[in-house]
C-alpha positions in Angstrom: -192.7 242.0 115.0 -189.8 242.4 117.4 -191.6 242.9 120.8 -194.7 242.0 122.5 -196.5 242.8 125.8 -197.7 240.1 128.2 -200.7 239.6 130.4 -198.2 239.6 133.2 -196.9 242.9 132.5 -197.7 245.8 134.9 -199.7 248.7 133.9 -196.6 250.9 133.6 -194.9 248.3 131.5 -197.7 248.4 129.2 -198.1 252.1 129.1 -194.4 253.0 128.8 -192.7 250.4 127.0 -193.2 248.4 123.7 -192.9 244.9 125.6 -189.9 242.5 125.6 -188.3 241.2 122.7 -190.1 238.1 121.2 -188.8 234.6 121.6 -185.7 233.8 119.4 -184.8 237.5 118.8 -181.5 239.0 119.7 -181.5 242.6 120.5 -178.7 245.1 121.3 -178.8 248.8 121.7 -175.5 250.4 120.1 -174.4 253.9 120.9 -173.0 256.5 118.6 -169.5 255.4 119.1 -170.3 251.8 118.2 -170.3 250.3 121.8 -173.1 248.4 123.3 -175.2 250.5 125.5 -175.9 249.8 129.2 -179.5 249.3 130.5 -181.5 252.7 130.2 -178.9 254.1 127.8 -180.1 255.2 124.4 -178.9 254.1 121.0 -179.8 252.2 117.8 -181.9 249.2 118.1 -180.1 246.2 116.3 -181.4 242.8 115.7 -180.6 239.2 114.8 -182.7 236.1 114.6 -184.8 233.9 112.2 -187.5 236.6 111.7 -184.9 239.1 110.3 -184.7 239.2 106.8 -181.6 238.2 104.9 -181.1 241.1 102.8 -182.2 243.2 99.8 -181.7 242.4 96.0 -179.3 245.1 96.0 -176.0 244.4 97.5 -175.2 247.9 98.5 -178.6 248.4 100.2 -177.9 245.3 102.1 -174.3 246.2 103.3 -175.9 249.5 104.8 -178.8 247.9 106.3 -176.4 245.6 108.5 -173.3 246.2 110.6 -169.9 244.4 110.3 -171.2 241.7 112.7 -174.4 241.0 110.9 -176.9 242.8 113.1 -179.7 244.6 111.4 -179.8 248.4 111.8 -183.5 249.1 112.4 -182.9 252.8 112.5 -184.9 253.0 115.6 -183.7 254.8 118.6 -184.3 253.5 122.1 -183.0 251.7 125.3 -183.3 248.4 127.0 -184.8 248.8 130.6 -183.3 246.7 133.6 -186.8 244.8 133.7 -186.0 243.6 130.0 -188.7 245.7 128.3 -187.8 248.2 125.5 -188.6 251.7 125.2 -188.5 253.4 121.8 -187.6 257.1 121.8 -187.3 257.8 118.1 -185.6 257.6 114.7 -182.1 258.1 113.7 -183.1 260.1 110.8 -185.3 262.4 112.9 -182.2 263.2 115.4 -181.2 266.9 114.7 -177.4 267.6 115.4 -177.3 271.1 116.8 -174.0 272.4 117.8 -172.8 268.8 118.1 -175.5 267.7 120.4 -178.1 265.1 119.3 -181.7 266.2 119.7 -184.7 263.8 119.4 -187.6 265.4 117.3 -189.9 263.0 118.8 -189.2 264.1 122.3 -190.2 267.7 121.4 -193.1 266.4 119.3 -194.6 264.4 122.2 -194.9 267.6 124.3 -196.2 269.9 121.6 -198.8 267.3 120.5 -200.4 267.6 123.9 -201.0 271.3 123.5 -204.8 272.1 122.9 -203.7 274.6 119.9 -201.9 271.6 118.1 -203.6 269.3 115.7 -200.5 267.5 114.8 -196.7 268.4 114.6 -193.3 267.8 113.0 -190.1 268.8 114.3 -187.2 269.0 111.7 -183.7 270.0 111.4 -182.8 272.8 109.1 -179.3 273.7 107.6 -177.8 276.6 110.0 -174.3 278.2 109.5 -173.9 278.7 113.2 -175.4 275.6 114.7 -175.0 273.1 111.9 -178.7 272.4 112.3 -181.4 274.5 114.0 -184.5 273.1 115.4 -187.9 274.0 113.7 -191.3 272.9 114.8 -193.9 272.9 112.2 -197.3 272.8 113.8 -200.8 272.0 112.2 -203.3 274.3 113.6 -206.1 272.5 115.8 -209.4 272.8 114.4 -211.3 275.8 115.9 -208.3 277.1 117.8 -206.0 280.1 117.5 -202.6 280.0 116.1 -200.1 278.5 118.5 -197.4 281.5 119.2 -193.7 281.2 119.6 -194.0 282.2 123.2 -196.6 279.8 124.0 -194.5 277.1 122.4 -191.5 277.7 124.6 -193.8 278.1 127.6 -195.0 274.5 127.1 -191.6 272.9 126.5 -190.2 274.7 129.3 -193.1 273.5 131.6 -192.4 269.9 130.4 -188.6 270.5 131.6 -187.0 270.1 128.1 -183.5 271.4 128.4 -183.3 274.9 127.0 -181.1 273.7 124.1 -183.8 271.6 122.9 -186.3 274.3 122.3 -187.0 275.1 118.6 -185.5 278.4 117.4 -188.2 278.4 114.8 -192.0 278.0 114.7 -194.0 277.6 111.5 -197.9 277.1 111.7 -199.6 275.5 108.9 -203.4 274.7 108.1 -202.4 271.0 107.0 -199.0 269.1 107.2 -198.1 267.3 104.0 -198.8 263.7 104.1 -198.5 260.6 101.8 -201.9 259.3 100.6 -201.4 255.6 101.6 -200.3 255.7 105.3 -201.1 259.3 106.0 -197.6 259.9 107.3 -196.1 263.3 107.5 -193.7 264.0 104.8 -190.9 265.6 106.7 -188.6 265.6 103.6 -191.2 268.0 102.0 -191.1 270.3 105.1 -187.3 270.5 104.9 -187.5 271.4 101.3 -190.0 274.1 102.0 -188.3 275.7 105.0 -184.6 275.1 104.1 -184.2 278.4 102.0 -186.8 280.4 104.0 -185.5 283.8 105.3 -184.9 283.2 109.1 -183.6 285.9 111.3 
């Protein structure tokens, strides 16, 4: 555990943050260029403290898990608000780099998940010669609902005021997303394997 809420938090803080860092934990947000982010600036969440593990039994795995200053690289993206509360916005491995711009899969997923025709959704990056990666939304059809169309997806994302460049170029609708058996997590690597070589206009 790295953050916790408090009985003294406001409803807004409880609803929109994961709380403040726990006592004894040091946290910093590090941007792509390696500098420490200012309040409200997104970057990777990195940690130090007695609750952080010392490392793996494999030296190479340990070296990649910690930066040169000994901070643990969580792989989580987020920012620290001026009120000291932490907001998580996604995962580094879920960042899609389209024409040199970082796009958060979670930001798109959060909007589409609220659509009545969407039971679940996973947004992935697929190899693309022109863009580096293109954005693909894989939608699990909601029970009893018709299939979400491309135009409906664009309309929902536009209404949520997502920037045009973040709107997926590709939509795939499935009956069920692939998941692991234990945690029921969506297996995005399976989706990348499935759609990486699928013909696309």
